All heavy atoms as TSV, in Angstrom:
chain	resi	resn	atom	element	x	y	z
A	1	ALA	N	N	0.908	-1.146	0.007
A	1	ALA	CA	C	0.004	-0.030	0.003
A	1	ALA	C	C	0.843	1.236	-0.032
A	1	ALA	O	O	1.956	1.215	0.564
A	1	ALA	CB	C	-0.894	-0.009	1.247
A	2	VAL	N	N	0.477	2.237	-0.676
A	2	VAL	CA	C	1.213	3.521	-0.782
A	2	VAL	C	C	0.251	4.565	-0.217
A	2	VAL	O	O	-0.946	4.488	0.017
A	2	VAL	CB	C	1.557	3.844	-2.207
A	2	VAL	CG1	C	2.620	2.725	-2.735
A	2	VAL	CG2	C	0.436	3.894	-3.088
A	3	GLY	N	N	0.862	5.803	-0.067
A	3	GLY	CA	C	0.105	6.946	0.426
A	3	GLY	C	C	-0.621	7.766	-0.592
A	3	GLY	O	O	-0.989	8.840	-0.342
A	4	GLU	N	N	-0.841	7.179	-1.767
A	4	GLU	CA	C	-1.388	7.938	-2.839
A	4	GLU	C	C	-2.881	8.306	-2.602
A	4	GLU	O	O	-3.313	9.439	-2.818
A	4	GLU	CB	C	-1.341	7.127	-4.121
A	4	GLU	CG	C	-1.677	7.849	-5.446
A	4	GLU	CD	C	-1.401	7.174	-6.642
A	4	GLU	OE1	O	-0.344	6.464	-6.752
A	4	GLU	OE2	O	-2.275	7.115	-7.499
A	5	PRO	N	N	-3.802	7.347	-2.048
A	5	PRO	CA	C	-5.134	7.735	-1.874
A	5	PRO	C	C	-5.283	8.831	-0.895
A	5	PRO	O	O	-6.041	9.896	-1.194
A	5	PRO	CB	C	-5.825	6.432	-1.349
A	5	PRO	CG	C	-4.968	5.329	-1.887
A	5	PRO	CD	C	-3.609	5.909	-1.913
A	6	PRO	N	N	-4.635	8.892	0.294
A	6	PRO	CA	C	-4.859	10.091	1.165
A	6	PRO	C	C	-4.308	11.348	0.520
A	6	PRO	O	O	-4.922	12.482	0.736
A	6	PRO	CB	C	-3.994	9.638	2.367
A	6	PRO	CG	C	-3.860	8.218	2.388
A	6	PRO	CD	C	-3.817	7.822	0.935
A	7	LEU	N	N	-3.298	11.250	-0.225
A	7	LEU	CA	C	-2.716	12.496	-0.837
A	7	LEU	C	C	-3.727	13.065	-1.842
A	7	LEU	O	O	-4.028	14.307	-1.785
A	7	LEU	CB	C	-1.454	12.165	-1.684
A	7	LEU	CG	C	-0.841	13.302	-2.470
A	7	LEU	CD1	C	-0.309	14.367	-1.563
A	7	LEU	CD2	C	0.227	12.750	-3.389
A	8	PHE	N	N	-4.409	12.206	-2.552
A	8	PHE	CA	C	-5.328	12.784	-3.572
A	8	PHE	C	C	-6.685	13.197	-2.889
A	8	PHE	O	O	-7.407	14.043	-3.405
A	8	PHE	CB	C	-5.595	11.829	-4.684
A	8	PHE	CG	C	-4.446	11.729	-5.670
A	8	PHE	CD1	C	-3.693	10.566	-5.775
A	8	PHE	CD2	C	-4.144	12.890	-6.434
A	8	PHE	CE1	C	-2.559	10.535	-6.715
A	8	PHE	CE2	C	-3.035	12.847	-7.379
A	8	PHE	CZ	C	-2.305	11.684	-7.447
A	9	LEU	N	N	-6.961	12.662	-1.759
A	9	LEU	CA	C	-8.095	13.046	-1.050
A	9	LEU	C	C	-7.966	14.375	-0.574
A	9	LEU	O	O	-8.844	15.344	-0.662
A	9	LEU	CB	C	-8.340	12.031	0.137
A	9	LEU	CG	C	-9.553	12.401	0.953
A	9	LEU	CD1	C	-10.886	12.332	0.124
A	9	LEU	CD2	C	-9.781	11.443	2.157
A	10	GLY	N	N	-6.746	14.746	-0.064
A	10	GLY	CA	C	-6.415	16.132	0.354
A	10	GLY	C	C	-6.499	17.113	-0.815
A	10	GLY	O	O	-6.956	18.201	-0.711
A	11	ALA	N	N	-5.939	16.605	-1.988
A	11	ALA	CA	C	-5.890	17.528	-3.089
A	11	ALA	C	C	-7.281	17.722	-3.634
A	11	ALA	O	O	-7.575	18.848	-4.174
A	11	ALA	CB	C	-5.050	16.940	-4.170
A	12	SER	N	N	-8.129	16.795	-3.583
A	12	SER	CA	C	-9.562	16.938	-3.979
A	12	SER	C	C	-10.252	18.081	-3.233
A	12	SER	O	O	-11.073	18.897	-3.755
A	12	SER	CB	C	-10.275	15.677	-3.932
A	12	SER	OG	O	-10.512	15.218	-2.649
A	13	ALA	N	N	-9.963	18.075	-1.933
A	13	ALA	CA	C	-10.586	19.190	-1.065
A	13	ALA	C	C	-10.090	20.569	-1.484
A	13	ALA	O	O	-10.841	21.508	-1.670
A	13	ALA	CB	C	-10.299	18.929	0.368
A	14	PHE	N	N	-8.816	20.634	-1.774
A	14	PHE	CA	C	-8.158	21.961	-2.116
A	14	PHE	C	C	-8.789	22.426	-3.496
A	14	PHE	O	O	-9.213	23.599	-3.683
A	14	PHE	CB	C	-6.657	21.767	-2.258
A	14	PHE	CG	C	-5.974	23.053	-2.776
A	14	PHE	CD1	C	-5.774	24.029	-1.895
A	14	PHE	CD2	C	-5.608	23.134	-4.102
A	14	PHE	CE1	C	-5.078	25.260	-2.353
A	14	PHE	CE2	C	-4.978	24.335	-4.564
A	14	PHE	CZ	C	-4.764	25.323	-3.743
A	15	PHE	N	N	-8.904	21.532	-4.428
A	15	PHE	CA	C	-9.478	21.893	-5.756
A	15	PHE	C	C	-10.971	22.161	-5.793
A	15	PHE	O	O	-11.519	22.855	-6.489
A	15	PHE	CB	C	-9.068	20.911	-6.814
A	15	PHE	CG	C	-7.580	21.017	-7.212
A	15	PHE	CD1	C	-6.736	20.041	-6.919
A	15	PHE	CD2	C	-7.148	22.130	-7.884
A	15	PHE	CE1	C	-5.365	20.087	-7.177
A	15	PHE	CE2	C	-5.842	22.258	-8.153
A	15	PHE	CZ	C	-4.907	21.181	-7.830
A	16	ALA	N	N	-11.690	21.470	-4.757
A	16	ALA	CA	C	-13.078	21.790	-4.586
A	16	ALA	C	C	-13.286	23.280	-4.057
A	16	ALA	O	O	-14.076	24.006	-4.460
A	16	ALA	CB	C	-13.690	20.780	-3.554
A	17	ILE	N	N	-12.367	23.728	-3.191
A	17	ILE	CA	C	-12.432	24.971	-2.687
A	17	ILE	C	C	-12.090	25.999	-3.742
A	17	ILE	O	O	-12.729	27.002	-3.933
A	17	ILE	CB	C	-11.348	25.162	-1.485
A	17	ILE	CG1	C	-11.899	24.474	-0.247
A	17	ILE	CG2	C	-11.202	26.672	-1.126
A	17	ILE	CD1	C	-10.859	24.346	0.842
A	18	LYS	N	N	-11.084	25.638	-4.553
A	18	LYS	CA	C	-10.697	26.545	-5.751
A	18	LYS	C	C	-11.865	26.678	-6.738
A	18	LYS	O	O	-12.078	27.691	-7.235
A	18	LYS	CB	C	-9.379	26.066	-6.399
A	18	LYS	CG	C	-8.871	27.071	-7.395
A	18	LYS	CD	C	-7.430	26.617	-7.708
A	18	LYS	CE	C	-6.903	27.759	-8.717
A	18	LYS	NZ	N	-5.587	27.668	-9.072
A	19	ASN	N	N	-12.537	25.584	-6.910
A	19	ASN	CA	C	-13.687	25.646	-7.846
A	19	ASN	C	C	-14.796	26.454	-7.279
A	19	ASN	O	O	-15.468	27.250	-8.006
A	19	ASN	CB	C	-14.218	24.231	-8.118
A	19	ASN	CG	C	-15.209	24.185	-9.237
A	19	ASN	OD1	O	-15.293	25.017	-10.054
A	19	ASN	ND2	N	-16.082	23.117	-9.240
A	20	ALA	N	N	-14.977	26.424	-5.952
A	20	ALA	CA	C	-16.025	27.211	-5.323
A	20	ALA	C	C	-15.637	28.744	-5.482
A	20	ALA	O	O	-16.563	29.640	-5.644
A	20	ALA	CB	C	-16.257	26.933	-3.860
A	21	ILE	N	N	-14.372	29.092	-5.288
A	21	ILE	CA	C	-13.957	30.439	-5.364
A	21	ILE	C	C	-14.167	30.927	-6.874
A	21	ILE	O	O	-14.618	32.116	-7.039
A	21	ILE	CB	C	-12.498	30.485	-5.028
A	21	ILE	CG1	C	-12.304	30.308	-3.504
A	21	ILE	CG2	C	-11.888	31.920	-5.368
A	21	ILE	CD1	C	-10.871	30.167	-3.045
A	22	ALA	N	N	-13.920	30.096	-7.793
A	22	ALA	CA	C	-14.068	30.544	-9.192
A	22	ALA	C	C	-15.532	30.787	-9.433
A	22	ALA	O	O	-15.881	31.784	-10.157
A	22	ALA	CB	C	-13.580	29.370	-10.124
A	23	ASN	N	N	-16.453	29.993	-8.995
A	23	ASN	CA	C	-17.910	30.257	-9.100
A	23	ASN	C	C	-18.299	31.627	-8.325
A	23	ASN	O	O	-19.096	32.301	-8.817
A	23	ASN	CB	C	-18.663	29.176	-8.570
A	23	ASN	CG	C	-18.596	27.993	-9.440
A	23	ASN	OD1	O	-18.350	28.062	-10.679
A	23	ASN	ND2	N	-18.735	26.686	-8.944
A	24	ALA	N	N	-17.697	31.753	-7.165
A	24	ALA	CA	C	-18.004	33.031	-6.458
A	24	ALA	C	C	-17.563	34.245	-7.255
A	24	ALA	O	O	-18.192	35.334	-7.192
A	24	ALA	CB	C	-17.414	32.997	-5.020
A	25	ARG	N	N	-16.292	34.169	-7.740
A	25	ARG	CA	C	-15.729	35.297	-8.497
A	25	ARG	C	C	-16.647	35.556	-9.819
A	25	ARG	O	O	-16.829	36.741	-10.147
A	25	ARG	CB	C	-14.417	34.921	-8.961
A	25	ARG	CG	C	-13.314	34.969	-7.851
A	25	ARG	CD	C	-12.007	34.327	-8.251
A	25	ARG	NE	N	-11.334	35.138	-9.276
A	25	ARG	CZ	C	-10.509	36.112	-9.142
A	25	ARG	NH1	N	-10.132	36.394	-7.918
A	25	ARG	NH2	N	-9.882	36.735	-10.148
A	26	ALA	N	N	-17.152	34.549	-10.475
A	26	ALA	CA	C	-18.019	34.795	-11.567
A	26	ALA	C	C	-19.368	35.366	-11.166
A	26	ALA	O	O	-19.917	36.209	-11.915
A	26	ALA	CB	C	-18.232	33.421	-12.283
A	27	GLU	N	N	-19.781	35.077	-9.955
A	27	GLU	CA	C	-21.011	35.633	-9.496
A	27	GLU	C	C	-20.916	37.103	-9.071
A	27	GLU	O	O	-21.807	37.890	-9.371
A	27	GLU	CB	C	-21.598	34.809	-8.287
A	27	GLU	CG	C	-22.881	35.246	-7.749
A	27	GLU	CD	C	-23.432	34.352	-6.653
A	27	GLU	OE1	O	-23.040	33.161	-6.626
A	27	GLU	OE2	O	-24.094	34.905	-5.761
A	28	HIS	N	N	-19.801	37.388	-8.346
A	28	HIS	CA	C	-19.650	38.769	-7.760
A	28	HIS	C	C	-18.971	39.669	-8.652
A	28	HIS	O	O	-19.093	40.896	-8.426
A	28	HIS	CB	C	-18.856	38.597	-6.476
A	28	HIS	CG	C	-19.553	37.893	-5.321
A	28	HIS	ND1	N	-20.650	38.373	-4.778
A	28	HIS	CD2	C	-19.311	36.674	-4.779
A	28	HIS	CE1	C	-21.087	37.587	-3.878
A	28	HIS	NE2	N	-20.238	36.456	-3.842
A	29	MET	N	N	-18.247	39.252	-9.691
A	29	MET	CA	C	-17.586	40.180	-10.586
A	29	MET	C	C	-17.918	39.921	-12.079
A	29	MET	O	O	-16.932	39.727	-12.905
A	29	MET	CB	C	-16.122	40.074	-10.341
A	29	MET	CG	C	-15.690	40.376	-8.955
A	29	MET	SD	S	-13.815	40.364	-8.698
A	29	MET	CE	C	-13.392	38.804	-9.041
A	30	PRO	N	N	-19.203	39.863	-12.502
A	30	PRO	CA	C	-19.513	39.557	-13.860
A	30	PRO	C	C	-19.125	40.681	-14.783
A	30	PRO	O	O	-18.662	40.430	-15.903
A	30	PRO	CB	C	-20.960	39.356	-13.837
A	30	PRO	CG	C	-21.437	40.150	-12.691
A	30	PRO	CD	C	-20.431	40.039	-11.632
A	31	ALA	N	N	-19.250	41.968	-14.384
A	31	ALA	CA	C	-18.955	43.090	-15.314
A	31	ALA	C	C	-17.485	43.134	-15.502
A	31	ALA	O	O	-17.008	43.602	-16.616
A	31	ALA	CB	C	-19.411	44.318	-14.670
A	32	GLU	N	N	-16.665	42.722	-14.496
A	32	GLU	CA	C	-15.134	42.785	-14.717
A	32	GLU	C	C	-14.634	41.641	-15.448
A	32	GLU	O	O	-13.378	41.552	-15.632
A	32	GLU	CB	C	-14.577	42.884	-13.338
A	32	GLU	CG	C	-15.052	44.147	-12.526
A	32	GLU	CD	C	-14.554	44.210	-11.131
A	32	GLU	OE1	O	-13.572	43.372	-10.799
A	32	GLU	OE2	O	-15.016	44.925	-10.254
A	33	GLY	N	N	-15.465	40.681	-15.820
A	33	GLY	CA	C	-14.939	39.527	-16.557
A	33	GLY	C	C	-13.979	38.724	-15.690
A	33	GLY	O	O	-12.892	38.498	-15.980
A	34	ALA	N	N	-14.495	38.244	-14.551
A	34	ALA	CA	C	-13.707	37.615	-13.540
A	34	ALA	C	C	-13.030	36.369	-14.223
A	34	ALA	O	O	-13.689	35.493	-14.931
A	34	ALA	CB	C	-14.576	37.121	-12.401
A	35	SER	N	N	-11.766	36.262	-14.119
A	35	SER	CA	C	-11.040	35.159	-14.722
A	35	SER	C	C	-11.038	33.977	-13.833
A	35	SER	O	O	-11.013	34.147	-12.658
A	35	SER	CB	C	-9.637	35.688	-15.059
A	35	SER	OG	O	-8.900	34.549	-15.463
A	36	ASN	N	N	-11.090	32.806	-14.442
A	36	ASN	CA	C	-10.805	31.560	-13.683
A	36	ASN	C	C	-9.350	31.421	-13.418
A	36	ASN	O	O	-9.034	30.376	-12.723
A	36	ASN	CB	C	-11.463	30.469	-14.440
A	36	ASN	CG	C	-13.011	30.395	-14.338
A	36	ASN	OD1	O	-13.561	30.966	-13.400
A	36	ASN	ND2	N	-13.592	29.674	-15.229
A	37	CYS	N	N	-8.606	32.240	-13.915
A	37	CYS	CA	C	-7.037	32.109	-13.618
A	37	CYS	C	C	-6.700	32.887	-12.460
A	37	CYS	O	O	-6.712	34.228	-12.627
A	37	CYS	CB	C	-6.290	32.448	-14.838
A	37	CYS	SG	S	-6.637	31.453	-16.313
A	38	PHE	N	N	-6.504	32.390	-11.393
A	38	PHE	CA	C	-6.133	33.106	-10.114
A	38	PHE	C	C	-5.282	32.194	-9.312
A	38	PHE	O	O	-5.334	30.917	-9.389
A	38	PHE	CB	C	-7.282	33.594	-9.385
A	38	PHE	CG	C	-8.222	32.505	-8.859
A	38	PHE	CD1	C	-8.036	31.953	-7.584
A	38	PHE	CD2	C	-9.228	32.065	-9.663
A	38	PHE	CE1	C	-8.823	30.922	-7.136
A	38	PHE	CE2	C	-10.052	31.064	-9.212
A	38	PHE	CZ	C	-9.957	30.545	-7.963
A	39	ALA	N	N	-4.389	32.747	-8.482
A	39	ALA	CA	C	-3.457	32.017	-7.623
A	39	ALA	C	C	-4.127	31.758	-6.311
A	39	ALA	O	O	-4.798	32.678	-5.689
A	39	ALA	CB	C	-2.233	32.804	-7.514
A	40	LEU	N	N	-4.094	30.482	-5.857
A	40	LEU	CA	C	-4.523	30.160	-4.505
A	40	LEU	C	C	-3.421	29.157	-4.006
A	40	LEU	O	O	-3.265	28.104	-4.350
A	40	LEU	CB	C	-5.884	29.421	-4.503
A	40	LEU	CG	C	-6.347	28.971	-3.178
A	40	LEU	CD1	C	-6.636	30.236	-2.298
A	40	LEU	CD2	C	-7.612	28.149	-3.214
A	41	ASN	N	N	-2.597	29.729	-3.062
A	41	ASN	CA	C	-1.468	28.939	-2.530
A	41	ASN	C	C	-2.074	28.031	-1.328
A	41	ASN	O	O	-3.041	28.474	-0.724
A	41	ASN	CB	C	-0.476	29.915	-2.023
A	41	ASN	CG	C	0.193	30.694	-3.130
A	41	ASN	OD1	O	0.297	30.225	-4.158
A	41	ASN	ND2	N	0.543	31.885	-2.815
A	42	SER	N	N	-1.351	26.925	-1.174
A	42	SER	CA	C	-1.729	26.093	-0.155
A	42	SER	C	C	-0.885	26.459	1.070
A	42	SER	O	O	0.256	26.756	1.019
A	42	SER	CB	C	-1.421	24.654	-0.598
A	42	SER	OG	O	-1.731	23.741	0.365
A	43	PRO	N	N	-1.438	26.400	2.269
A	43	PRO	CA	C	-2.770	25.978	2.715
A	43	PRO	C	C	-3.802	27.048	2.321
A	43	PRO	O	O	-3.535	28.230	2.436
A	43	PRO	CB	C	-2.587	25.775	4.125
A	43	PRO	CG	C	-1.561	26.706	4.633
A	43	PRO	CD	C	-0.521	26.807	3.414
A	44	ALA	N	N	-4.990	26.590	2.052
A	44	ALA	CA	C	-6.003	27.473	1.695
A	44	ALA	C	C	-6.695	27.935	3.024
A	44	ALA	O	O	-7.684	27.306	3.544
A	44	ALA	CB	C	-7.098	26.772	0.906
A	45	THR	N	N	-6.122	28.958	3.583
A	45	THR	CA	C	-6.658	29.399	4.873
A	45	THR	C	C	-7.945	30.234	4.724
A	45	THR	O	O	-8.295	30.656	3.502
A	45	THR	CB	C	-5.592	30.414	5.550
A	45	THR	OG1	O	-5.340	31.472	4.659
A	45	THR	CG2	C	-4.362	29.647	5.870
A	46	ALA	N	N	-8.629	30.545	5.776
A	46	ALA	CA	C	-9.908	31.339	5.643
A	46	ALA	C	C	-9.629	32.647	5.014
A	46	ALA	O	O	-10.374	33.166	4.174
A	46	ALA	CB	C	-10.556	31.416	6.964
A	47	GLU	N	N	-8.445	33.337	5.387
A	47	GLU	CA	C	-8.131	34.620	4.820
A	47	GLU	C	C	-7.875	34.478	3.333
A	47	GLU	O	O	-8.374	35.374	2.593
A	47	GLU	CB	C	-6.868	35.102	5.531
A	47	GLU	CG	C	-6.273	36.424	4.976
A	47	GLU	CD	C	-5.040	36.824	5.575
A	47	GLU	OE1	O	-4.536	36.083	6.480
A	47	GLU	OE2	O	-4.460	37.838	5.182
A	48	ARG	N	N	-7.075	33.602	2.903
A	48	ARG	CA	C	-6.796	33.431	1.419
A	48	ARG	C	C	-8.170	33.096	0.605
A	48	ARG	O	O	-8.313	33.628	-0.538
A	48	ARG	CB	C	-5.757	32.312	1.173
A	48	ARG	CG	C	-4.464	32.677	1.707
A	48	ARG	CD	C	-3.460	31.542	1.457
A	48	ARG	NE	N	-2.169	31.936	2.048
A	48	ARG	CZ	C	-1.163	31.092	2.146
A	48	ARG	NH1	N	-1.332	29.813	1.832
A	48	ARG	NH2	N	0.025	31.496	2.541
A	49	ILE	N	N	-9.009	32.337	1.184
A	49	ILE	CA	C	-10.211	31.967	0.464
A	49	ILE	C	C	-11.067	33.174	0.420
A	49	ILE	O	O	-11.625	33.522	-0.684
A	49	ILE	CB	C	-10.965	30.880	1.247
A	49	ILE	CG1	C	-10.113	29.538	1.144
A	49	ILE	CG2	C	-12.333	30.685	0.679
A	49	ILE	CD1	C	-10.731	28.417	2.076
A	50	ARG	N	N	-11.257	33.976	1.483
A	50	ARG	CA	C	-12.067	35.130	1.523
A	50	ARG	C	C	-11.579	36.178	0.486
A	50	ARG	O	O	-12.342	36.808	-0.266
A	50	ARG	CB	C	-12.108	35.694	2.909
A	50	ARG	CG	C	-12.987	36.984	3.083
A	50	ARG	CD	C	-14.327	36.621	2.855
A	50	ARG	NE	N	-15.168	37.778	2.658
A	50	ARG	CZ	C	-16.441	37.914	2.742
A	50	ARG	NH1	N	-17.072	36.927	3.129
A	50	ARG	NH2	N	-16.991	38.990	2.586
A	51	MET	N	N	-10.242	36.422	0.534
A	51	MET	CA	C	-9.632	37.472	-0.395
A	51	MET	C	C	-9.715	37.042	-1.825
A	51	MET	O	O	-9.917	37.905	-2.751
A	51	MET	CB	C	-8.273	37.837	0.042
A	51	MET	CG	C	-8.222	38.442	1.460
A	51	MET	SD	S	-9.310	39.871	1.717
A	51	MET	CE	C	-8.389	41.139	0.729
A	52	ALA	N	N	-9.683	35.812	-2.136
A	52	ALA	CA	C	-9.775	35.293	-3.500
A	52	ALA	C	C	-11.206	35.402	-4.075
A	52	ALA	O	O	-11.346	35.421	-5.337
A	52	ALA	CB	C	-9.262	33.818	-3.577
A	53	CYS	N	N	-12.238	35.383	-3.225
A	53	CYS	CA	C	-13.527	35.489	-3.681
A	53	CYS	C	C	-13.856	36.787	-4.476
A	53	CYS	O	O	-14.649	36.804	-5.410
A	53	CYS	CB	C	-14.560	35.302	-2.585
A	53	CYS	SG	S	-14.577	33.575	-2.037
A	54	GLY	N	N	-13.215	37.884	-4.011
A	54	GLY	CA	C	-13.446	39.098	-4.733
A	54	GLY	C	C	-14.753	39.728	-4.665
A	54	GLY	O	O	-15.221	40.482	-5.545
A	55	ASP	N	N	-15.551	39.487	-3.525
A	55	ASP	CA	C	-16.772	40.121	-3.410
A	55	ASP	C	C	-16.666	41.578	-2.896
A	55	ASP	O	O	-15.540	42.002	-2.685
A	55	ASP	CB	C	-17.770	39.325	-2.438
A	55	ASP	CG	C	-17.165	39.143	-1.136
A	55	ASP	OD1	O	-16.024	39.560	-0.823
A	55	ASP	OD2	O	-17.874	38.621	-0.215
A	56	ALA	N	N	-17.764	42.244	-2.605
A	56	ALA	CA	C	-17.687	43.682	-2.268
A	56	ALA	C	C	-16.892	43.850	-0.930
A	56	ALA	O	O	-16.264	44.854	-0.771
A	56	ALA	CB	C	-19.141	44.235	-2.118
A	57	ILE	N	N	-17.093	42.982	-0.009
A	57	ILE	CA	C	-16.398	43.134	1.286
A	57	ILE	C	C	-14.890	42.961	1.092
A	57	ILE	O	O	-14.153	43.719	1.692
A	57	ILE	CB	C	-16.933	42.088	2.295
A	57	ILE	CG1	C	-18.384	42.460	2.629
A	57	ILE	CG2	C	-16.165	42.206	3.605
A	57	ILE	CD1	C	-19.126	41.455	3.462
A	58	ALA	N	N	-14.436	41.934	0.352
A	58	ALA	CA	C	-13.061	41.705	0.200
A	58	ALA	C	C	-12.442	42.759	-0.557
A	58	ALA	O	O	-11.216	43.081	-0.435
A	58	ALA	CB	C	-12.891	40.300	-0.490
A	59	GLN	N	N	-13.110	43.471	-1.526
A	59	GLN	CA	C	-12.597	44.507	-2.311
A	59	GLN	C	C	-12.322	45.736	-1.564
A	59	GLN	O	O	-11.564	46.690	-1.900
A	59	GLN	CB	C	-13.475	44.748	-3.515
A	59	GLN	CG	C	-13.431	43.715	-4.598
A	59	GLN	CD	C	-14.382	43.980	-5.683
A	59	GLN	OE1	O	-15.123	44.936	-5.730
A	59	GLN	NE2	N	-14.377	43.063	-6.592
A	60	ARG	N	N	-12.889	45.841	-0.331
A	60	ARG	CA	C	-12.740	47.050	0.482
A	60	ARG	C	C	-11.353	47.025	1.241
A	60	ARG	O	O	-10.877	48.032	1.598
A	60	ARG	CB	C	-13.765	47.130	1.614
A	60	ARG	CG	C	-15.103	47.546	1.050
A	60	ARG	CD	C	-16.127	47.845	2.112
A	60	ARG	NE	N	-15.978	47.245	3.385
A	60	ARG	CZ	C	-16.832	47.114	4.292
A	60	ARG	NH1	N	-18.125	47.444	4.085
A	60	ARG	NH2	N	-16.544	46.567	5.500
A	61	PHE	N	N	-10.680	45.904	1.131
A	61	PHE	CA	C	-9.409	45.759	1.780
A	61	PHE	C	C	-8.407	45.471	0.772
A	61	PHE	O	O	-8.264	44.227	0.238
A	61	PHE	CB	C	-9.379	44.648	2.878
A	61	PHE	CG	C	-10.431	44.882	3.922
A	61	PHE	CD1	C	-11.698	44.320	3.957
A	61	PHE	CD2	C	-10.078	45.591	5.029
A	61	PHE	CE1	C	-12.666	44.506	4.894
A	61	PHE	CE2	C	-10.982	45.758	6.010
A	61	PHE	CZ	C	-12.234	45.330	5.974
A	62	PRO	N	N	-7.515	46.342	0.262
A	62	PRO	CA	C	-6.612	46.010	-0.763
A	62	PRO	C	C	-5.556	45.046	-0.286
A	62	PRO	O	O	-5.146	45.092	0.854
A	62	PRO	CB	C	-5.963	47.438	-1.021
A	62	PRO	CG	C	-6.282	48.277	0.123
A	62	PRO	CD	C	-7.545	47.714	0.774
A	63	ARG	N	N	-5.259	44.178	-1.185
A	63	ARG	CA	C	-4.257	43.128	-0.904
A	63	ARG	C	C	-2.912	43.677	-0.792
A	63	ARG	O	O	-2.418	44.316	-1.731
A	63	ARG	CB	C	-4.424	41.984	-1.919
A	63	ARG	CG	C	-3.439	40.866	-1.556
A	63	ARG	CD	C	-3.728	39.769	-2.513
A	63	ARG	NE	N	-4.875	39.042	-1.978
A	63	ARG	CZ	C	-5.319	37.780	-2.278
A	63	ARG	NH1	N	-4.619	37.185	-3.253
A	63	ARG	NH2	N	-6.338	37.303	-1.846
A	64	GLN	N	N	-2.254	43.446	0.273
A	64	GLN	CA	C	-0.835	43.917	0.503
A	64	GLN	C	C	0.023	42.639	0.807
A	64	GLN	O	O	-0.438	41.897	1.739
A	64	GLN	CB	C	-0.766	45.014	1.541
A	64	GLN	CG	C	-1.590	46.233	1.206
A	64	GLN	CD	C	-1.645	47.094	2.449
A	64	GLN	OE1	O	-1.160	46.790	3.518
A	64	GLN	NE2	N	-2.179	48.349	2.178
A	65	GLN	N	N	1.109	42.547	0.250
A	65	GLN	CA	C	1.991	41.424	0.578
A	65	GLN	C	C	2.581	41.501	2.032
A	65	GLN	O	O	2.994	42.596	2.354
A	65	GLN	CB	C	3.185	41.288	-0.447
A	65	GLN	CG	C	2.602	40.965	-1.851
A	65	GLN	CD	C	2.135	39.514	-1.891
A	65	GLN	OE1	O	1.178	39.179	-1.182
A	65	GLN	NE2	N	2.753	38.757	-2.850
A	66	GLY	N	N	2.451	40.476	2.741
A	66	GLY	CA	C	3.062	40.465	4.051
A	66	GLY	C	C	2.232	40.994	5.124
A	66	GLY	O	O	2.640	41.082	6.271
A	67	THR	N	N	1.034	41.518	4.870
A	67	THR	CA	C	0.145	42.006	5.901
A	67	THR	C	C	-1.124	41.205	5.907
A	67	THR	O	O	-1.504	40.620	4.959
A	67	THR	CB	C	-0.198	43.508	5.642
A	67	THR	OG1	O	-0.900	43.604	4.386
A	67	THR	CG2	C	1.030	44.433	5.632
A	68	ARG	N	N	-1.777	41.145	7.047
A	68	ARG	CA	C	-3.018	40.443	7.213
A	68	ARG	C	C	-4.169	41.393	7.118
A	68	ARG	O	O	-4.107	42.566	7.451
A	68	ARG	CB	C	-2.973	39.779	8.526
A	68	ARG	CG	C	-1.863	38.745	8.778
A	68	ARG	CD	C	-1.892	38.109	10.112
A	68	ARG	NE	N	-3.103	37.291	10.391
A	68	ARG	CZ	C	-3.278	36.116	10.000
A	68	ARG	NH1	N	-2.270	35.438	9.359
A	68	ARG	NH2	N	-4.344	35.343	10.299
A	69	TRP	N	N	-5.381	40.848	6.689
A	69	TRP	CA	C	-6.448	41.640	6.558
A	69	TRP	C	C	-7.279	41.728	7.793
A	69	TRP	O	O	-8.063	42.642	8.090
A	69	TRP	CB	C	-7.411	41.147	5.519
A	69	TRP	CG	C	-7.914	39.714	5.677
A	69	TRP	CD1	C	-7.343	38.606	5.338
A	69	TRP	CD2	C	-9.174	39.420	6.357
A	69	TRP	NE1	N	-8.099	37.515	5.651
A	69	TRP	CE2	C	-9.267	38.019	6.245
A	69	TRP	CE3	C	-10.220	40.137	6.870
A	69	TRP	CZ2	C	-10.291	37.260	6.818
A	69	TRP	CZ3	C	-11.323	39.436	7.419
A	69	TRP	CH2	C	-11.259	37.994	7.358
A	70	ASN	N	N	-6.966	40.819	8.748
A	70	ASN	CA	C	-7.746	40.831	10.025
A	70	ASN	C	C	-6.853	41.435	11.064
A	70	ASN	O	O	-5.595	41.461	10.952
A	70	ASN	CB	C	-8.229	39.482	10.495
A	70	ASN	CG	C	-7.040	38.435	10.615
A	70	ASN	OD1	O	-5.938	38.672	10.147
A	70	ASN	ND2	N	-7.289	37.387	11.301
A	71	LYS	N	N	-7.464	42.026	12.128
A	71	LYS	CA	C	-6.701	42.727	13.195
A	71	LYS	C	C	-6.923	41.844	14.498
A	71	LYS	O	O	-8.050	41.586	14.812
A	71	LYS	CB	C	-7.128	44.136	13.427
A	71	LYS	CG	C	-6.897	45.007	12.195
A	71	LYS	CD	C	-5.527	45.157	11.927
A	71	LYS	CE	C	-5.377	46.133	10.691
A	71	LYS	NZ	N	-4.087	45.992	10.183
A	72	LEU	N	N	-5.880	41.495	15.220
A	72	LEU	CA	C	-5.931	40.894	16.497
A	72	LEU	C	C	-6.175	41.925	17.579
A	72	LEU	O	O	-5.652	42.941	17.582
A	72	LEU	CB	C	-4.650	40.090	16.674
A	72	LEU	CG	C	-4.334	39.039	15.641
A	72	LEU	CD1	C	-3.016	38.382	15.977
A	72	LEU	CD2	C	-5.389	38.014	15.613
A	73	VAL	N	N	-7.170	41.517	18.448
A	73	VAL	CA	C	-7.392	42.510	19.515
A	73	VAL	C	C	-6.999	41.941	20.827
A	73	VAL	O	O	-6.940	40.836	21.117
A	73	VAL	CB	C	-8.882	42.821	19.614
A	73	VAL	CG1	C	-9.185	44.256	19.770
A	73	VAL	CG2	C	-9.743	42.236	18.527
């Protein structure tokens, strides 16, 4: 037995999330011609998923490298 089935099970969850993001982008940004080509690095954290969706709330926070969109209190 090899570790291939668990590896692909994890990959299927990642690509299901990426597919859901692509659908959300198409729904929230139809006028801008939302592209299905976007980067989603692993691990797919809640922050990365939210910012990749591109809805009105995520667009209020410009993406900056090295900074987080949430504030710790």
